[in-house]
C-alpha positions as CSV (number, residue, x, y, z in Angstrom):
1,M,86.3,128.5,78.5
2,L,87.0,129.0,75.1
3,E,89.4,132.6,75.5
4,R,91.4,130.2,77.9
5,L,91.5,126.8,74.9
6,E,92.4,130.1,72.3
7,S,95.1,131.3,74.9
8,I,96.6,127.5,75.6
9,E,96.4,126.9,71.9
10,K,99.0,130.1,71.3
11,R,101.0,128.8,73.7
12,Y,101.3,125.4,72.2
13,T,102.5,127.5,69.0
14,E,104.7,129.7,70.4
15,L,106.3,126.6,72.4
16,N,107.2,125.3,69.4
17,E,108.6,127.7,68.1
18,L,110.7,128.8,70.7
19,M,112.1,124.9,70.7
20,S,113.3,125.2,67.0
21,Q,115.5,127.9,67.9
22,P,119.0,127.3,67.8
23,E,119.5,129.0,70.5
24,V,116.6,127.4,72.7
25,A,118.0,123.8,71.1
26,S,121.5,124.1,72.8
27,D,120.4,125.3,76.1
28,F,119.4,122.2,77.6
29,D,117.9,122.9,80.8
30,R,115.7,125.4,78.7
31,L,114.8,122.8,76.2
32,Q,113.9,120.4,78.6
33,S,111.2,123.1,80.4
34,L,109.9,123.6,77.7
35,A,108.8,120.7,76.0
36,K,107.7,118.8,79.5
37,E,105.4,122.0,79.4
38,Q,104.7,121.4,75.8
39,A,104.2,117.5,76.6
40,S,101.7,118.9,79.5
41,L,99.4,121.0,76.6
42,E,99.8,118.6,73.8
43,N,96.0,116.0,74.8
44,L,94.6,119.3,75.5
45,V,95.1,120.8,72.7
46,A,94.9,118.3,70.4
47,T,91.6,117.5,71.7
48,Y,90.6,121.4,71.4
49,R,91.3,121.5,68.0
50,E,89.5,118.2,67.2
51,Y,86.2,120.1,68.6
52,K,86.8,123.0,66.2
53,V,86.5,120.8,63.1
54,T,83.6,119.2,64.2
55,L,82.0,122.4,65.2
56,A,83.1,123.6,61.5
57,S,81.3,120.0,60.3
58,L,78.4,120.8,62.1
59,K,77.4,123.8,60.5
60,E,78.3,122.8,57.2
61,A,76.2,120.0,57.8
62,R,73.2,121.8,59.0
63,A,73.5,124.3,56.0
64,M,73.0,121.4,54.0
65,L,69.7,121.1,55.1
66,N,68.7,124.8,53.8
67,Q,69.9,123.4,50.5
68,N,67.1,122.0,47.7
69,L,67.9,117.9,48.4
70,D,66.4,115.0,47.9
71,E,64.9,112.6,50.6
72,D,67.9,110.2,51.5
73,M,70.3,112.9,51.0
74,V,68.5,115.1,53.6
75,E,68.3,111.7,55.5
76,L,72.0,111.2,55.0
77,A,72.8,115.3,56.3
78,K,70.6,114.5,59.4
79,D,72.5,111.4,59.8
80,E,75.3,113.5,60.2
81,I,74.4,115.9,62.2
82,E,73.7,113.7,65.0
83,H,76.9,111.9,64.2
84,L,78.4,115.2,65.1
85,Q,76.3,116.3,68.1
86,E,77.3,113.5,70.1
87,K,81.0,113.8,69.0
88,Q,80.6,117.4,70.0
89,E,79.4,116.7,73.4
90,H,82.1,113.8,74.2
91,L,85.2,116.3,73.6
92,L,83.2,118.9,75.4
93,Q,83.4,116.9,78.0
94,E,87.4,115.8,77.5
95,I,88.1,119.4,77.4
96,K,86.4,120.6,80.9
97,L,87.9,117.5,82.5
98,A,91.7,118.3,81.1
99,L,91.2,121.7,82.1
100,I,90.9,120.7,86.1
101,P,94.0,121.5,87.4
102,R,96.2,117.6,88.2
103,D,97.6,116.9,91.5
104,P,101.4,117.5,91.1
105,S,102.2,114.3,93.1
106,D,100.5,111.7,90.3
107,D,103.6,111.3,88.7
108,K,105.2,110.3,91.8
109,N,106.1,107.1,93.4
110,V,104.0,105.8,96.8
111,I,104.9,104.7,99.9
112,M,101.8,102.9,100.8
113,E,101.6,101.7,105.2
114,I,98.6,99.0,106.0
115,R,98.0,98.3,109.7
116,A,96.0,95.3,111.2
117,G,92.7,97.1,111.9
118,T,90.1,95.4,114.6
119,G,89.8,91.5,114.5
120,G,93.3,90.4,116.2
121,E,95.7,88.1,114.2
122,E,92.9,87.6,112.1
123,A,93.4,91.0,111.1
124,G,96.7,90.8,110.6
125,L,96.2,88.0,108.1
126,F,94.3,90.0,105.9
127,A,96.9,93.1,106.2
128,A,99.1,91.1,104.5
129,D,96.9,89.9,101.6
130,L,96.0,93.4,101.2
131,F,100.1,94.2,100.5
132,R,100.2,90.7,98.4
133,M,97.3,92.2,96.5
134,Y,99.5,95.7,95.8
135,A,102.4,94.3,95.1
136,R,100.8,91.9,92.6
137,Y,99.0,95.2,91.0
138,A,102.1,96.8,90.8
139,Q,104.1,94.0,89.3
140,D,101.6,93.6,86.1
141,K,101.8,97.5,86.0
142,G,106.2,97.1,85.5
143,W,106.3,98.8,89.1
144,K,109.0,98.1,91.9
145,T,107.8,97.1,95.0
146,D,109.9,97.6,97.9
147,I,109.3,97.1,102.0
148,M,111.0,99.5,103.7
149,S,109.6,98.1,107.5
150,S,107.0,95.4,108.6
151,H,105.9,94.2,112.1
152,E,105.4,90.4,111.5
153,T,102.8,88.5,113.6
154,G,103.0,84.8,114.6
155,I,101.0,83.8,112.0
156,G,102.5,84.9,108.7
157,G,100.9,88.2,108.9
158,F,101.7,91.8,109.7
159,K,100.9,94.0,112.3
160,E,102.1,97.0,110.1
161,I,104.2,97.4,106.6
162,I,105.4,100.1,104.9
163,F,106.2,99.7,101.3
164,E,107.6,101.6,98.6
165,I,105.7,101.0,94.9
166,K,108.3,102.8,92.4
167,G,106.5,103.6,89.4
168,K,105.4,106.6,87.0
169,G,101.7,107.6,87.8
170,A,102.1,105.2,90.7
171,Y,100.4,107.6,93.2
172,G,98.1,108.6,90.3
173,K,96.4,105.1,90.5
174,L,96.9,104.5,94.3
175,K,96.1,107.2,96.3
176,Y,92.6,106.4,95.6
177,E,93.5,103.1,97.8
178,S,93.0,105.3,101.8
179,G,90.9,104.2,104.1
180,V,89.4,101.3,106.1
181,H,89.3,98.1,104.2
182,R,87.0,95.2,105.8
183,V,87.2,91.6,105.4
184,Q,84.5,88.7,106.1
185,R,85.4,85.2,106.1
186,V,85.6,82.2,108.2
187,P,89.2,83.0,110.3
188,V,91.8,79.9,109.9
189,T,91.8,80.6,113.7
190,E,87.6,80.0,114.2
191,A,87.2,76.6,114.8
192,S,83.7,76.9,114.9
193,G,83.5,78.0,111.4
194,R,81.7,82.2,111.9
195,I,82.0,84.6,109.6
196,H,84.5,87.2,111.6
197,T,84.2,90.9,110.1
198,S,88.4,92.3,110.6
199,A,89.5,95.9,109.2
200,A,92.7,97.0,107.9
201,T,93.6,100.7,107.4
202,V,95.6,101.5,104.3
203,A,97.3,104.8,103.8
204,V,99.1,106.2,100.6
205,M,101.7,109.5,100.5
206,P,103.7,110.9,97.6
207,E,106.8,110.2,98.3
208,A,108.7,113.2,99.5
209,E,111.8,114.4,98.2
210,E,114.7,116.1,100.1
211,I,114.0,119.3,98.7
212,E,110.3,119.7,99.7
213,V,110.6,119.0,103.4
214,A,113.8,120.5,105.3
215,I,114.7,118.3,108.5
216,D,116.4,119.8,110.9
217,P,118.8,117.4,112.1
218,N,119.2,119.0,115.4
219,E,115.2,117.8,116.1
220,L,115.8,114.4,115.1
221,K,116.3,111.6,117.8
222,V,118.0,108.5,116.1
223,D,118.1,105.5,118.0
224,T,120.0,102.0,117.0
225,F,119.2,99.0,118.1
226,R,119.9,95.0,117.0
227,A,116.9,93.7,115.0
228,S,114.5,91.0,115.7
229,G,111.0,88.8,115.0
230,A,111.1,87.6,111.5
231,G,113.0,90.5,109.4
232,G,115.7,90.9,111.0
233,Q,117.1,87.3,112.2
234,H,120.1,87.7,109.9
235,V,121.4,90.8,111.7
236,N,120.7,90.5,115.5
237,K,124.0,89.9,115.8
238,V,124.5,94.4,115.4
239,D,122.7,97.1,116.0
240,S,121.7,97.4,112.3
241,A,117.7,98.5,112.9
242,V,117.0,102.2,113.5
243,R,114.5,104.4,115.3
244,I,113.7,107.9,114.3
245,T,111.6,110.8,116.6
246,H,110.7,113.9,114.9
247,L,110.4,115.6,117.7
248,P,108.5,118.1,117.0
249,T,105.8,116.0,115.9
250,G,106.4,112.9,117.3
251,I,106.6,111.2,114.4
252,V,108.3,108.0,115.1
253,V,109.6,105.5,112.6
254,T,111.6,102.4,112.8
255,C,113.5,100.5,109.9
256,Q,115.2,96.7,110.4
257,D,114.4,94.5,107.3
258,E,118.3,95.4,106.1
259,R,121.3,94.4,107.0
260,S,123.2,97.6,106.8
261,Q,122.4,100.2,109.5
262,I,123.1,102.9,106.5
263,K,120.2,101.7,104.7
264,N,117.8,101.4,107.6
265,R,118.5,104.9,108.1
266,A,117.9,105.9,104.8
267,K,114.4,103.9,104.6
268,A,113.4,105.5,108.0
269,M,114.1,108.7,106.4
270,A,112.4,108.7,103.6
271,V,109.3,107.5,105.3
272,L,109.8,110.2,107.3
273,R,109.9,113.0,104.8
274,T,106.9,111.2,103.8
275,R,104.9,111.2,106.6
276,L,105.5,115.0,107.7
277,L,104.8,116.0,103.8
278,D,101.0,114.3,104.5
279,R,101.1,115.9,107.5
280,E,100.9,119.0,105.8
281,R,98.7,117.9,102.8
282,Q,96.1,116.3,105.2
283,R,96.7,120.4,107.0
284,Q,95.6,122.0,103.6
285,L,92.8,119.2,102.7
286,R,91.1,119.9,106.3
287,E,91.6,123.8,105.2
288,V,90.1,123.8,101.9
289,S,86.7,121.0,103.6
290,D,84.5,121.9,101.3
291,S,86.3,120.6,98.0
292,R,87.1,117.8,100.3
293,R,84.0,116.8,100.6
294,S,83.6,117.2,97.0
295,Q,85.6,113.9,96.2
296,V,85.4,111.4,96.3
297,G,88.3,109.2,98.3
298,S,89.5,112.2,99.7
299,G,92.1,109.9,101.9
300,D,90.7,109.8,104.6
301,R,91.9,106.8,106.8
302,S,89.0,106.6,108.9
303,E,86.6,106.1,105.6
304,K,85.4,103.0,105.4
305,I,85.9,102.4,101.5
306,R,85.9,98.3,100.6
307,T,85.0,95.1,101.5
308,Y,85.8,92.0,100.8
309,N,83.2,89.2,101.4
310,F,84.9,85.3,100.9
311,P,81.7,83.5,101.4
312,Q,80.2,85.4,98.9
313,G,82.5,85.9,96.5
314,R,82.4,89.5,95.9
315,V,84.3,92.6,96.6
316,S,82.4,96.3,96.9
317,D,83.2,99.8,97.0
318,H,81.3,101.7,99.6
319,R,82.2,105.2,97.9
320,I,80.8,104.4,94.7
321,G,77.9,101.7,95.2
322,L,80.4,99.4,92.7
323,T,80.5,95.4,93.6
324,I,82.8,93.0,91.5
325,H,81.5,89.2,92.0
326,N,85.2,87.9,90.9
327,L,87.1,88.0,95.1
328,E,90.0,85.8,93.5
329,G,90.9,88.5,91.1
330,V,90.9,91.3,92.9
331,L,93.2,89.8,95.8
332,Q,95.4,88.7,92.7
333,G,95.6,92.4,91.3
334,N,93.0,93.0,89.3
335,L,92.5,96.4,90.5
336,D,91.6,98.2,88.0
337,E,88.2,98.0,87.0
338,F,87.9,100.0,91.0
339,I,90.7,102.5,90.8
340,D,89.6,103.4,87.2
341,A,85.6,103.6,88.9
342,V,86.2,105.7,91.5
343,A,88.6,108.0,89.4
344,T,85.9,108.5,87.0
345,A,83.2,109.2,89.7
346,D,85.7,111.9,91.8
347,H,86.2,113.5,88.1
348,A,82.4,114.0,86.9
349,K,82.2,115.1,90.9
350,R,85.4,118.1,90.2
351,L,83.5,118.6,87.3
352,E,80.3,119.7,88.1
353,K,81.5,121.7,91.0
354,K,84.0,123.5,88.6
355,V,81.0,123.8,86.1
356,G,78.7,125.0,88.9
């Protein structure tokens, strides 16, 4: 590991030297590429350099114990050694985590799909609660939420809602939200006051760019029709809604929330590209099932990940055994405690596998 770190530090120094050369500084594309590489190494190199300084200080402090010191100085040296050992261990863990390959999709925008599961109308209302929760989380992060497609129920819920969240690092944060979310509460449609359990499925996919997914127009069946329902009443006099079927896979995407057929088609194509990319990612994950099992929150949509219990005002994440008694706050978008805890557990598992 130390040889690898020395090599990385050497490359970082080379990048600094290259970027200072006039011929590189005048080549915008190359300068941008080198700057991006340098930025990706900066934190790791800084941590490694601090680690080396700590090791040197630790060596000096231990050497002091071999000198003729009075008791007070010996105690000071021992305290310093203890402090430096703790710092060394902390920096070493940071370095190991930094060396774990980063998902290149982490900085991307995301397309999320929430679908009502078991529970009838109550599941649809819960799907709407989840959408508002993620929209508020995105707002707190300074990200933008854009609904791409929605199918509403009659009482304010969603059978399905597809939306995009645009913001740097959105996928890296939200990718752990994929799976089955359960709610336990007395439904507004239940007169007897019994607690019901309903569910909704959340899928989180990194937005695919056109260059990542090649789609042959000849493999698409495109239908236009008049939008209907709460999302399309203002455009139901013209064929503005778009349904695209990808013939090789059978994937169907429908968008009708925009007034313009062109805009609906563009959104439908964005969702289709993302689903095709996600399909390939899922295939690759199945091929490396051992790696998938070693991670927390594998993205499996059949995995029950969280329960929202209204009578007790608590939310429990089943993957890491974390329970928070702040249901209202979580539904208002305060998700960082869950997301950070799951990400930390995932990093720890991957680190354990890497070291082992």
